[in-house]
C-alpha positions in Angstrom: -0.4 0.2 0.3 3.0 2.4 0.8 4.6 1.3 -2.1 1.1 2.2 -4.5 0.9 5.5 -2.4 4.6 6.4 -3.1 4.5 5.6 -6.9 0.9 7.8 -7.5 2.6 10.9 -5.3 6.1 10.6 -7.5 3.4 10.4 -10.9 1.6 13.6 -9.7 4.8 14.8 -8.9 6.4 14.4 -12.5 3.6 15.5 -13.9 3.4 18.6 -12.4 7.6 19.1 -13.1 6.3 18.6 -16.5 3.3 21.3 -16.6 6.0 24.0 -15.4 8.7 23.4 -17.6 6.5 23.0 -20.6 4.1 26.1 -19.3 7.6 28.0 -19.3 9.0 26.7 -22.7 6.0 27.8 -24.2 6.9 31.5 -23.3 10.1 32.8 -24.8 9.2 30.6 -28.7 5.6 32.7 -28.7 7.9 35.5 -28.2 10.0 35.4 -30.6 7.4 34.0 -33.9 4.9 36.9 -32.5 7.8 39.4 -32.8 8.8 38.5 -36.2 4.9 39.5 -37.5 5.0 42.6 -35.5 9.0 43.6 -37.1 7.3 46.0 -40.0 5.4 47.4 -37.5 8.2 48.3 -35.4 10.0 49.5 -37.9 7.2 51.7 -39.0 7.2 52.9 -35.4 10.3 53.5 -34.4 11.9 53.9 -37.6 13.8 51.0 -37.9 15.8 49.9 -41.0 15.6 46.6 -42.2 19.4 46.1 -40.4 17.9 47.5 -37.2 14.7 45.4 -37.1 17.4 42.2 -37.0 19.2 43.3 -34.0 16.1 43.5 -32.3 15.5 39.8 -32.7 19.6 39.3 -32.7 20.0 40.8 -29.1 18.0 38.4 -27.4 19.7 35.5 -29.3 23.2 37.0 -28.6 22.6 37.0 -24.9 21.1 34.0 -24.3 23.8 32.3 -26.1 26.6 33.8 -23.7 24.9 33.4 -19.9 23.2 29.7 -21.3 26.4 27.5 -20.5 27.2 29.6 -17.4 23.6 29.6 -16.0 23.4 25.7 -16.1 26.5 25.6 -14.8 25.5 27.4 -11.8 22.2 25.7 -11.8 24.1 22.2 -11.1 26.1 24.0 -8.0 23.5 26.1 -6.5 19.9 24.7 -7.7 18.2 24.4 -11.0 14.7 25.2 -9.4 16.1 28.3 -8.0 18.1 29.7 -11.2 14.7 28.5 -13.1 12.7 30.9 -10.8 15.3 33.7 -11.4 14.3 33.3 -15.1 10.8 33.3 -15.0 10.7 36.6 -12.7 13.5 38.8 -14.8 11.5 37.5 -17.8 7.9 38.7 -16.9 9.6 41.9 -15.3 11.9 43.2 -18.8 8.4 41.9 -20.7 6.5 44.6 -18.8 9.2 47.0 -19.0 9.2 46.4 -23.1 5.8 47.9 -23.3 6.8 51.5 -21.9 10.3 51.7 -24.6 9.9 54.3 -26.6 12.9 54.3 -29.2 14.9 51.2 -30.9 17.8 51.7 -28.3 15.6 51.0 -25.4 13.9 48.1 -26.8 17.3 46.4 -27.7 18.3 46.9 -24.5 15.5 45.1 -22.7 15.6 42.4 -25.4 19.4 42.1 -24.1 17.7 41.9 -20.2 15.1 39.3 -21.8 17.7 37.3 -23.5 19.7 36.5 -20.1 15.9 35.8 -18.4 15.7 32.7 -21.1 19.2 31.6 -20.9 18.1 31.1 -16.9 15.0 29.3 -18.4 16.5 27.5 -20.9 19.8 26.4 -19.3 18.4 24.5 -16.3 14.4 23.0 -18.0 15.8 20.4 -19.7 18.5 19.9 -16.7 15.5 19.5 -14.3 13.0 16.5 -16.7 16.3 15.0 -17.1 16.9 15.0 -13.0 13.1 13.6 -12.8 12.4 11.0 -15.2 14.3 8.1 -15.9 16.2 6.7 -19.3 12.8 4.8 -20.5 10.4 7.9 -19.7 12.8 10.6 -20.8 12.5 11.3 -24.6 8.3 11.3 -24.6 8.6 13.9 -21.5 11.1 16.0 -23.4 8.9 15.6 -26.6 6.4 17.4 -24.9 8.5 19.9 -23.6 9.7 20.4 -27.1 5.6 20.6 -28.1 5.2 23.2 -26.1 8.0 25.3 -27.8 6.3 24.6 -31.2 3.1 25.7 -29.9 4.7 28.8 -28.9 5.7 28.9 -32.2 2.3 28.2 -33.8 0.2 30.5 -32.2 2.9 33.5 -31.6 2.3 34.0 -35.7 -1.5 34.0 -34.6 -2.0 35.3 -31.6 1.2 38.2 -32.5 -0.7 38.6 -35.8 -3.8 39.9 -34.2 -2.5 41.9 -31.3 -0.3 44.1 -33.5 -3.1 44.5 -36.2 -5.6 45.9 -33.5 -3.4 46.8 -30.7 -0.5 47.8 -32.0 2.9 45.7 -31.5 3.4 46.6 -27.6 0.4 44.5 -26.4 2.3 41.2 -27.5 4.5 42.0 -24.5 1.6 42.7 -22.7 0.3 39.7 -23.1 2.5 37.7 -22.1 3.0 39.5 -19.0 0.0 37.0 -16.6 1.6 33.9 -18.4 4.9 34.9 -16.7 3.0 35.9 -12.9 1.1 32.2 -13.4 4.8 30.2 -14.1 6.0 31.8 -10.9 3.1 30.9 -8.7 2.8 27.5 -10.9 6.7 26.6 -9.2 6.1 28.0 -5.8 3.3 25.6 -5.6 4.0 22.6 -7.1 7.5 22.0 -7.1 8.9 21.6 -3.7 11.9 19.7 -4.6 15.5 21.4 -5.6 18.4 19.7 -7.7 22.2 20.3 -7.4 24.0 17.5 -8.2 27.5 19.8 -8.2 26.8 21.3 -4.9 29.8 22.4 -3.0 31.9 22.6 -6.5 33.4 26.2 -7.5 31.9 28.2 -9.8 34.4 29.1 -12.5 33.8 32.6 -13.3 36.6 34.1 -15.1 36.3 30.6 -17.4 32.4 32.4 -17.7 33.7 35.5 -18.6 36.3 34.3 -21.1 33.5 31.9 -22.5 30.9 34.9 -22.8 33.9 37.9 -24.3 34.4 34.7 -26.8 31.4 34.1 -28.0 30.2 37.7 -28.1 33.2 38.1 -30.0 32.7 35.3 -32.4 28.5 36.4 -32.8 28.7 39.8 -33.4 31.7 40.3 -35.8 29.9 38.1 -37.6 27.1 39.6 -38.1 29.0 42.8 -39.3 30.5 41.1 -42.2 31.4 41.7 -44.6 33.1 45.0 -42.7 36.6 45.1 -41.4 35.0 45.8 -38.0 33.1 42.4 -38.3 36.3 40.7 -39.4 38.4 41.9 -36.4 35.6 41.3 -33.8 35.2 37.4 -35.4 39.1 36.7 -36.1 39.6 37.8 -31.9 36.5 35.6 -31.0 38.2 33.0 -33.1 41.5 33.3 -30.9 39.8 33.8 -27.3 38.2 30.2 -28.2 41.3 28.6 -28.7 42.2 30.6 -24.9 39.0 29.4 -23.5 39.5 25.8 -24.6 43.0 25.6 -22.8 41.4 27.2 -19.8 39.1 25.1 -19.2 41.0 22.5 -19.8 43.2 23.3 -16.6 40.3 24.0 -14.4 39.2 22.2 -11.5 35.6 23.1 -12.0 35.2 24.2 -15.6 32.2 26.6 -16.4 32.1 23.5 -19.5 34.2 20.5 -19.6 35.4 20.8 -23.3 36.9 17.1 -22.4 33.3 16.4 -22.6 33.4 16.9 -26.8 36.9 15.3 -27.2 35.6 11.8 -24.8 32.1 11.2 -25.5 31.4 11.0 -29.0 27.5 11.0 -29.3 27.6 13.9 -27.2 29.9 16.1 -29.8 27.9 15.0 -32.9 24.7 15.6 -31.5 25.7 19.1 -30.5 27.1 19.3 -33.6 24.0 18.4 -35.7 22.0 21.1 -33.2 24.5 24.2 -34.2 24.0 23.6 -37.9 20.3 22.6 -37.4 19.1 26.1 -35.8 22.2 28.0 -37.8 20.1 26.6 -41.0 16.4 27.4 -39.9 16.4 30.2 -37.6 16.0 33.2 -40.2 13.4 31.5 -42.2 11.0 33.0 -40.3 12.6 36.3 -40.5 12.6 36.1 -43.9 9.0 34.7 -44.8 7.6 37.4 -42.4 9.2 40.0 -44.5 8.4 38.7 -48.1 4.7 38.1 -46.7 3.9 41.4 -45.7 6.1 43.6 -48.3 6.2 41.2 -51.4 2.6 39.4 -51.0 1.4 42.5 -49.5 -0.2 40.2 -46.5 -1.5 42.3 -43.0 0.3 40.6 -39.9 -2.8 38.6 -39.0 -3.5 37.1 -42.2 0.7 36.1 -42.3 0.6 34.6 -39.3 -2.3 32.5 -40.5 -0.2 31.5 -43.2 3.0 31.1 -41.1 1.1 28.8 -38.5 1.2 25.4 -40.6 5.2 25.2 -39.9 5.0 25.2 -36.0 1.6 23.1 -35.9 3.8 20.3 -38.4 6.5 20.8 -35.7 3.8 20.5 -32.4 2.7 17.5 -33.7 5.3 15.1 -34.3 7.7 16.5 -31.6 5.9 13.9 -29.6 5.8 10.9 -31.4 9.4 11.4 -32.3 10.4 11.7 -27.9 9.1 8.7 -27.5 10.0 6.5 -30.5 13.9 8.0 -29.4 13.4 6.1 -26.1 13.0 2.9 -28.5 15.0 3.4 -31.6 18.8 4.9 -32.4 17.6 9.0 -31.7 20.7 9.8 -34.6 18.7 8.3 -37.3 15.1 9.4 -36.5 17.1 13.0 -36.0 19.1 12.5 -39.6 15.7 11.9 -41.1 14.2 14.9 -40.2 17.1 17.5 -41.6 16.6 15.3 -44.6 12.6 16.8 -44.6 14.5 20.0 -43.5 17.5 20.1 -46.5 14.2 19.4 -48.8 12.1 22.2 -47.7 15.1 25.0 -47.8 15.8 23.4 -51.4 12.4 24.4 -52.8 12.5 27.6 -50.7 15.2 29.0 -53.2 12.8 29.1 -56.2 10.7 31.5 -54.5 9.7 34.3 -56.2 6.5 37.0 -56.0 4.2 35.0 -57.9 4.8 31.6 -55.6 1.2 30.6 -54.8 0.3 30.6 -51.0 -0.7 27.3 -51.0 2.7 26.2 -52.0 4.4 28.5 -48.9 2.2 26.3 -47.4 2.9 23.1 -48.5 6.5 23.4 -47.7 6.0 25.6 -43.9 4.9 21.8 -43.7 7.7 20.0 -44.9 9.9 22.2 -42.9 7.8 21.6 -39.5 8.0 17.8 -40.3 11.8 18.1 -40.4 12.2 20.2 -37.1 9.7 17.8 -35.1 11.7 14.7 -36.0 14.5 16.4 -35.5 14.5 18.4 -31.6 13.1 15.8 -29.5 15.4 12.5 -30.3 18.5 14.9 -30.9 17.7 16.8 -27.4 17.8 13.3 -25.9 20.9 12.0 -27.5 22.5 15.0 -26.0 20.9 14.4 -22.2 21.6 10.7 -22.0 24.9 10.9 -23.1 26.2 12.6 -20.2 26.3 12.3 -15.8 24.0 13.3 -13.9 26.7 16.0 -12.5 26.2 17.7 -16.0 23.0 17.9 -16.5 22.8 21.6 -16.5 26.0 21.8 -18.7 24.1 19.7 -20.8 20.7 21.5 -20.6 23.0 24.6 -21.1 24.3 23.0 -24.3 21.4 22.1 -25.7 20.3 25.6 -25.4 23.5 27.2 -26.5 23.5 25.6 -29.9 20.2 26.8 -30.5 21.0 30.2 -29.8 24.6 30.1 -31.4 22.5 28.6 -34.9 19.8 31.3 -34.4 22.7 33.7 -34.4 24.2 32.5 -36.8 21.2 32.4 -39.1 20.0 35.9 -38.0 23.9 36.8 -39.0 23.8 35.4 -41.8 20.7 36.9 -43.5 21.8 40.4 -41.9 24.6 40.3 -43.6 23.2 39.3 -47.0 20.5 42.1 -46.6 23.1 45.0 -45.7 25.2 43.8 -49.4 22.1 43.5 -51.2 19.6 46.4 -49.7 22.5 48.3 -47.7 20.8 50.5 -44.8 17.9 51.5 -46.6 14.2 50.7 -45.2 12.3 47.9 -47.2 10.2 50.0 -49.5 9.2 49.5 -53.2 12.2 50.8 -54.9 14.5 47.7 -52.9 11.9 44.8 -53.3 14.0 42.9 -56.3 17.3 43.5 -53.8 15.2 41.8 -50.6 14.4 38.9 -53.0 17.5 38.3 -54.4 19.1 38.4 -51.1 16.3 36.2 -49.0 17.0 33.4 -51.9 20.9 33.6 -51.6 19.5 33.0 -47.7 17.7 29.7 -48.3 20.6 28.6 -51.1 23.2 29.1 -48.3 21.0 27.6 -45.7 20.0 24.5 -47.9 24.0 23.6 -48.1 24.3 23.9 -44.3 21.3 21.4 -43.9 22.7 19.1 -46.0 26.2 19.5 -43.8 23.9 18.7 -40.6 22.5 15.3 -42.3 26.1 13.9 -42.0 26.8 15.3 -38.5 23.4 13.8 -37.5 24.3 10.2 -38.8 27.9 10.5 -37.6 27.2 9.7 -33.8 27.3 6.2 -32.7 24.4 4.6 -32.4 22.8 4.3 -29.2 23.5 1.3 -26.8 
């Protein structure tokens, strides 16, 4: 009887953890996809150029990427729930503050703060799930968590489009504040446990600083190419990355144990596959949002309804893919997903102003199928390949690969736009340049996706 009661209470606890982490996982992707739809409105209201609008997206991604790994490691030491909760609080406060931003600079600064809070959430959520769910149930739980992400991506364009069209772009941020408060209440009332498998170990402060500067140099420099300043930052970041690896090898308690990449083949190639996947796909929404509203002439609400097809396919497939990755080799399932993504991107290279909406929706479904089959199996492969004391770091790596990939993707998009239309606003005179730039971007992303298939297949078969 006692065993039945214990099993029942454990089941309720796991369900509570999954509910809270999934709820939090919904918030930031919703915001990202909603803001994508609001970019033309933000540009008109704040007088921003195409490059400036790119930084509205990139500032969040850059700050998240810089802080994900340090917060993942800090969570292993200080407690994952503690860092996760602080992230929800900071996210809610910064989201409310954006409602009152008065110019583009203020908006970008507050988006940086939002990115820090996103790092605290995503640097711990997968580690919490992996701490609670055993190996046989982990893929399913991670699949549900990824589904929440894709639901955020699905509802973001629709709700974001409606809010932008009828209440202005600021209403998107106001809409999320009550949800942040609800997430905080859920954590405080439903999750009493704490996880700190590296408690007592020293936090690598200097390693975190070197890591942050390195990542900033590489990502900021990449976004500024082909200017000389871009090359200076990029080369400095690459040199510092060597310094970081050497420093971490000698550290007793590294912020990131780089030996994981050299000793753990599954971890290394799964991380590489994630980086390539997000590098090849993250700027699709940015390009298509501008294409639908500027070139095709759709309102934000209509563009959102067209773009919803992709994340809906992701949300439907992610739980299935997660369950399959508990039974079969997650690497093979993820590789099939990358194949679908490569096919969808290749077809987008032929997009023109006359392309029918039905064709765009079909291609978005193909891309959504690819993302859905890739994400949760790949995350399961990473999280299942490390010891418990590295779960926070592994969770941080999953998030970092996503954010760095997103930044590279946006960096490619911004570099292409600067080459094809410069610092001008998008208007009828720059439409031909925008179309050419967009198609060039999709060619680059297609090549990256094909490389991602090989990286995904290169990991070991699951034992």
